[in-house]
C-alpha positions as CSV (number, residue, x, y, z in Angstrom):
1,M,114.2,-0.3,14.8
2,S,116.1,2.9,15.4
3,T,119.5,1.2,14.8
4,T,118.4,-0.1,11.4
5,L,117.1,3.3,10.5
6,H,120.3,5.2,11.3
7,T,123.0,2.7,10.3
8,P,124.5,3.7,7.0
9,E,124.4,1.1,4.2
10,R,127.6,-0.7,3.6
11,P,128.5,-1.3,-0.1
12,Q,129.2,-5.0,0.4
13,S,125.7,-5.7,1.9
14,R,122.2,-4.8,1.2
15,V,120.1,-3.5,4.1
16,R,116.4,-3.9,3.7
17,K,114.6,-0.6,4.0
18,P,112.0,-0.7,6.8
19,N,108.4,-0.5,5.8
20,A,107.2,3.1,5.9
21,V,103.9,2.1,7.5
22,V,105.7,0.2,10.2
23,L,108.0,3.1,11.0
24,S,105.0,5.5,11.0
25,Y,104.0,4.6,14.5
26,S,107.4,5.7,15.9
27,E,107.0,9.0,14.0
28,L,103.5,9.4,15.2
29,L,104.4,8.7,18.8
30,K,107.1,11.3,18.7
31,A,104.7,13.9,17.2
32,V,102.1,13.2,19.9
33,K,104.7,13.5,22.7
34,A,106.0,16.7,21.2
35,E,102.4,18.2,21.5
36,G,102.2,17.1,25.1
37,L,99.3,14.9,24.5
38,L,100.5,12.1,26.8
39,E,100.4,14.4,29.8
40,R,98.0,13.5,32.6
41,R,94.8,15.5,33.1
42,V,94.0,14.7,36.7
43,G,91.9,17.8,37.3
44,F,89.6,16.8,34.5
45,Y,89.0,13.4,36.0
46,I,88.5,14.7,39.5
47,T,85.8,17.1,38.1
48,V,84.1,14.3,36.2
49,F,84.2,12.0,39.1
50,A,82.9,14.6,41.6
51,S,80.0,15.5,39.2
52,L,79.0,11.9,38.8
53,V,79.1,11.3,42.5
54,L,76.9,14.3,43.1
55,L,74.4,13.1,40.4
56,M,74.4,9.6,41.9
57,T,73.7,11.1,45.4
58,A,70.9,13.1,43.9
59,A,69.4,10.0,42.3
60,W,69.3,8.1,45.6
61,F,67.9,11.2,47.3
62,G,65.2,11.1,44.7
63,F,64.7,7.4,45.5
64,A,64.0,8.2,49.1
65,L,61.7,11.1,48.3
66,I,59.6,9.4,45.7
67,G,58.8,6.3,47.7
68,D,56.1,3.8,46.5
69,S,55.7,5.1,43.0
70,W,56.3,3.8,39.5
71,F,58.3,7.0,38.9
72,Q,61.1,5.0,40.7
73,L,61.8,3.4,37.3
74,L,63.1,6.8,36.2
75,I,65.5,6.7,39.1
76,A,66.5,3.1,38.2
77,A,67.3,4.3,34.6
78,A,69.3,7.3,36.0
79,V,71.3,4.9,38.2
80,G,72.0,2.7,35.2
81,V,73.3,5.6,33.2
82,L,75.5,6.9,36.0
83,C,76.9,3.4,36.7
84,T,77.9,3.3,33.0
85,Q,79.6,6.7,33.2
86,L,81.5,5.7,36.3
87,S,82.5,2.5,34.5
88,F,84.0,4.7,31.8
89,L,86.2,6.2,34.4
90,A,87.2,2.7,35.6
91,H,88.1,1.8,32.0
92,E,90.3,4.9,31.7
93,A,92.0,4.2,35.1
94,G,92.6,0.6,33.9
95,H,94.5,2.1,30.9
96,R,96.6,4.3,33.2
97,Q,95.0,7.4,31.8
98,I,94.2,9.2,35.0
99,F,97.3,9.1,37.4
100,A,101.0,8.9,36.8
101,S,101.2,6.0,39.3
102,R,100.3,2.6,38.0
103,R,99.2,1.5,41.5
104,A,96.9,4.5,41.9
105,N,95.3,3.7,38.5
106,D,94.9,0.0,39.2
107,W,93.2,0.5,42.6
108,T,90.9,3.3,41.3
109,A,89.8,1.0,38.4
110,R,89.4,-2.0,40.7
111,L,87.3,-0.1,43.3
112,L,85.1,1.6,40.7
113,A,84.5,-1.6,38.7
114,T,83.6,-3.8,41.6
115,S,81.7,-1.3,43.7
116,V,79.8,0.5,40.9
117,A,79.4,-1.9,38.1
118,G,79.5,-5.1,40.1
119,M,82.3,-6.3,37.8
120,S,85.6,-8.0,38.6
121,Y,88.5,-5.8,37.5
122,S,90.8,-8.8,37.4
123,W,88.5,-10.5,34.9
124,W,88.1,-7.4,32.8
125,E,91.8,-6.6,32.8
126,Q,92.8,-9.9,31.2
127,K,89.9,-9.9,28.8
128,H,90.3,-6.3,27.7
129,G,94.1,-6.6,27.5
130,A,93.7,-9.5,25.0
131,H,91.3,-7.3,23.0
132,H,93.7,-4.4,22.8
133,N,96.6,-6.7,21.7
134,H,94.6,-8.5,19.0
135,P,91.5,-6.3,18.0
136,N,89.2,-8.3,15.7
137,V,91.6,-11.2,15.4
138,I,89.8,-14.5,15.3
139,S,90.6,-16.8,18.3
140,K,92.6,-14.0,20.0
141,D,90.1,-11.2,20.6
142,P,87.6,-12.3,23.2
143,D,85.2,-9.6,22.1
144,I,84.4,-11.6,18.9
145,A,84.5,-15.0,20.5
146,P,81.6,-17.4,19.5
147,G,78.5,-16.8,21.5
148,P,74.8,-15.9,20.9
149,I,76.0,-13.5,18.1
150,A,78.5,-14.6,15.5
151,F,80.8,-11.8,14.7
152,H,82.6,-13.4,11.7
153,T,81.9,-16.1,9.1
154,E,84.0,-18.8,10.8
155,A,81.7,-18.6,13.8
156,V,78.6,-19.5,11.8
157,A,80.0,-22.4,9.8
158,D,78.3,-25.0,12.0
159,R,75.1,-23.2,12.9
160,Q,72.3,-25.1,11.2
161,G,68.9,-26.4,12.1
162,R,66.5,-24.7,14.5
163,F,68.8,-21.8,15.3
164,S,69.8,-21.0,11.7
165,F,66.9,-18.5,11.3
166,L,68.1,-16.6,14.4
167,T,71.6,-16.5,13.0
168,R,70.5,-15.3,9.6
169,K,68.7,-12.4,11.3
170,Q,71.1,-11.9,14.1
171,G,71.7,-8.2,13.3
172,W,68.2,-7.4,14.4
173,F,68.6,-9.3,17.7
174,F,72.0,-7.7,18.5
175,F,70.7,-4.5,20.2
176,P,67.8,-6.2,22.1
177,L,70.4,-8.6,23.5
178,L,72.4,-5.6,24.8
179,F,69.9,-5.3,27.6
180,L,71.3,-8.5,29.0
181,V,75.0,-7.3,28.9
182,G,75.0,-5.9,32.5
183,L,73.7,-9.1,33.9
184,G,76.2,-11.1,31.8
185,L,79.1,-9.0,33.0
186,Q,78.1,-9.6,36.7
187,I,77.6,-13.3,36.2
188,D,81.0,-13.7,34.4
189,S,82.7,-11.7,37.2
190,V,81.3,-13.8,40.0
191,R,82.3,-17.0,38.2
192,F,85.8,-15.6,37.7
193,V,86.4,-14.6,41.3
194,F,85.1,-18.0,42.5
195,R,87.3,-20.1,40.1
196,R,90.0,-22.3,41.5
197,A,92.8,-20.6,39.5
198,K,94.6,-17.6,40.8
199,V,92.8,-14.3,40.8
200,T,94.7,-11.1,41.6
201,H,93.3,-9.5,44.8
202,R,90.5,-12.0,45.0
203,W,89.9,-11.3,48.7
204,V,89.5,-7.6,47.9
205,E,87.2,-8.0,45.0
206,L,85.0,-10.8,46.3
207,P,83.5,-9.0,49.4
208,I,83.0,-5.8,47.5
209,L,81.3,-7.6,44.7
210,L,79.0,-9.5,47.1
211,V,78.1,-6.3,48.9
212,R,77.5,-4.4,45.6
213,L,75.3,-7.2,44.1
214,G,73.4,-7.5,47.3
215,A,72.9,-3.8,48.2
216,L,70.7,-2.9,45.3
217,P,68.2,-5.7,45.7
218,A,68.2,-5.1,49.5
219,L,67.3,-1.4,49.0
220,A,64.7,-2.2,46.3
221,F,62.9,-5.0,48.3
222,T,63.1,-3.1,51.6
223,F,61.5,0.1,50.4
224,L,59.4,-0.9,47.3
225,P,56.5,-3.3,46.7
226,L,57.6,-6.7,45.4
227,G,56.7,-6.1,41.7
228,M,58.1,-2.6,41.7
229,A,61.3,-3.8,43.3
230,F,61.8,-6.4,40.6
231,A,61.1,-3.8,37.9
232,F,63.5,-1.4,39.5
233,I,66.4,-3.9,39.5
234,G,65.5,-5.0,35.9
235,V,65.4,-1.4,34.5
236,Q,68.7,-0.5,36.2
237,L,70.5,-3.6,34.8
238,A,68.9,-3.2,31.4
239,V,69.9,0.4,31.0
240,F,73.4,-0.2,32.3
241,G,73.9,-3.1,30.0
242,F,72.4,-1.4,26.9
243,Y,74.4,1.8,27.5
244,M,77.6,-0.1,28.0
245,G,77.0,-2.4,25.0
246,A,75.8,0.4,22.7
247,S,78.9,2.5,23.6
248,F,81.5,-0.3,22.9
249,A,79.8,-1.9,19.9
250,P,80.5,0.9,17.4
251,N,84.2,0.7,18.0
252,H,85.0,-2.6,16.1
253,K,81.8,-4.4,15.2
254,G,81.4,-4.4,11.4
255,M,85.0,-3.5,10.9
256,P,87.5,-5.8,9.1
257,V,88.2,-9.1,10.9
258,L,91.6,-10.7,10.8
259,P,92.4,-14.5,10.7
260,A,94.3,-15.9,13.6
261,D,97.5,-16.3,11.7
262,S,97.5,-12.8,10.1
263,R,100.6,-10.6,10.4
264,V,99.7,-7.0,10.3
265,D,101.9,-4.2,11.7
266,F,100.7,-2.5,14.9
267,F,99.7,0.8,13.4
268,S,97.7,-0.7,10.6
269,R,96.0,-3.3,12.8
270,Q,94.8,-0.7,15.3
271,V,93.5,1.8,12.8
272,L,92.0,-0.6,10.2
273,T,89.9,-2.5,12.8
274,S,88.7,0.6,14.7
275,R,85.8,3.0,13.9
276,N,85.6,6.5,15.3
277,I,82.3,8.2,16.0
278,S,81.9,11.9,15.1
279,G,80.0,14.3,17.3
280,G,82.7,16.4,19.1
281,R,82.8,17.1,22.8
282,F,79.2,15.9,23.3
283,M,80.1,12.4,22.0
284,D,83.3,12.5,24.2
285,I,81.0,12.7,27.2
286,L,78.3,10.4,26.0
287,L,80.7,7.6,25.1
288,G,83.4,8.3,27.6
289,G,86.1,8.9,25.0
290,L,85.4,5.5,23.3
291,N,84.3,7.5,20.2
292,R,88.0,8.2,19.5
293,Q,88.7,4.5,19.2
294,A,91.6,4.6,16.7
295,E,93.5,7.0,18.9
296,H,92.6,5.1,22.1
297,H,94.0,1.9,20.6
298,L,97.2,3.6,19.3
299,F,97.7,5.4,22.7
300,P,95.8,3.5,25.4
301,D,97.2,5.6,28.2
302,M,96.2,9.0,26.6
303,A,93.7,11.0,28.7
304,R,90.3,11.6,27.3
305,P,90.6,15.4,26.7
306,Q,93.7,14.8,24.6
307,L,92.2,12.4,22.1
308,D,90.5,15.1,20.0
309,K,93.9,16.8,19.3
310,A,95.5,13.4,18.7
311,A,92.8,12.5,16.1
312,K,93.9,15.4,13.9
313,I,97.5,14.1,13.9
314,V,96.5,10.5,13.3
315,R,94.3,11.4,10.3
316,E,97.2,13.2,8.7
317,Y,99.4,10.2,9.2
318,C,96.8,7.9,7.8
319,T,96.4,10.1,4.7
320,K,100.2,10.2,4.3
321,H,100.6,6.4,4.4
322,Q,97.3,5.6,2.7
323,V,95.8,3.7,5.6
324,P,92.0,3.9,5.7
325,Y,90.7,5.9,8.7
326,T,87.0,5.3,9.5
327,E,84.7,7.8,11.1
328,T,80.9,7.8,11.0
329,T,78.0,9.1,13.1
330,L,76.7,7.0,15.9
331,I,73.4,6.2,14.1
332,Q,75.3,5.3,10.9
333,S,77.5,2.9,12.9
334,Y,74.5,1.1,14.3
335,G,73.1,0.6,10.8
336,I,76.5,-0.7,9.7
337,I,76.6,-3.2,12.6
338,V,73.1,-4.5,11.9
339,R,73.8,-5.0,8.2
340,Y,77.2,-6.6,8.8
341,L,75.8,-9.1,11.4
342,N,73.0,-10.1,9.1
343,N,75.5,-10.6,6.2
344,V,77.6,-12.7,8.5
345,G,74.6,-14.8,9.5
346,L,73.8,-15.4,5.8
347,S,77.3,-16.6,5.1
348,A,77.1,-19.9,6.8
349,G,78.8,-22.6,4.7
350,R,80.7,-20.2,2.6
351,H,84.5,-20.3,2.3
352,F,86.0,-17.8,4.8
353,E,88.3,-15.1,3.4
354,C,89.7,-12.4,5.5
355,P,88.1,-9.0,4.4
356,M,91.4,-7.3,5.3
357,A,93.4,-9.4,2.9
358,T,93.2,-7.0,0.0
359,V,93.8,-4.0,2.2
360,T,96.8,-5.4,4.1
361,R,98.5,-7.5,1.4
362,R,100.7,-4.6,0.3
363,Y,102.0,-4.2,3.9
């Protein structure tokens, strides 16, 4: 790209001028590097990790003190929240945001994911990597793959009969289904590590997963009555799943979906399919930096504290190149998701047309 840009045009040949939007990412990357926004913030992550470990310790200390009481469900909810917050750190380590060393990041992510969330890092890495490469691209982004919820009109074309009502109203079922996300992540992880195909570091992840998935029930059923133990495990899983799902859902759900054969430049693809959530530093903590989704997709290895400064630069570039930049409040994003999913459910049988076509045709 740089050779084409700096080679002078010869009179006898016509050199095609590169698309300004395509070139914008190189310019943007240089601007971000010049501001030092790709530098590591290890101290920040150590502080966050230490704080979360102290809070988790306090939660389990509370579990021991409360004993046989339904107030244990508050402890279960707190453990669910803290597991989600530690999972955010695993996500950031998986993107090489914390340490300069790739190995240190990988092992931090692997140990946190398996021991805290009960989730296989190897499974998550390949799934999340595909998502980052092809966000909201049909048949390529696993996050919009066909399932209980249809995230685009192609996925509802064959849904008829007894389940058609559920599909038409699927937007209202989306958030209740998030309570099952935690259980689904753990089931998919166990299936993945037990599969016959190669799994990176299978013999590290497998024992940690089994210990993690067995430890919580062991504690609950050892120290709590049977019914309360089941409730404790259920609340912990439900809170963890809902918090995880409700944090990731605003990022792309209800944003434009691309057909599998679409050709959109990297900069446009990442920005047009991402939604940011306003709310400042509080939202940075609540959503673990996922609220700066456009910046995260453009610079996956950027540390969480740097995303706010990068957002100002990205907005300027989007304005300059007339690329839509989306930002809403968290509550507004949830409303958009419900309406979008209901509209998708009502579109069964209609001809599919990419909603990005008119936006990206000029690129």
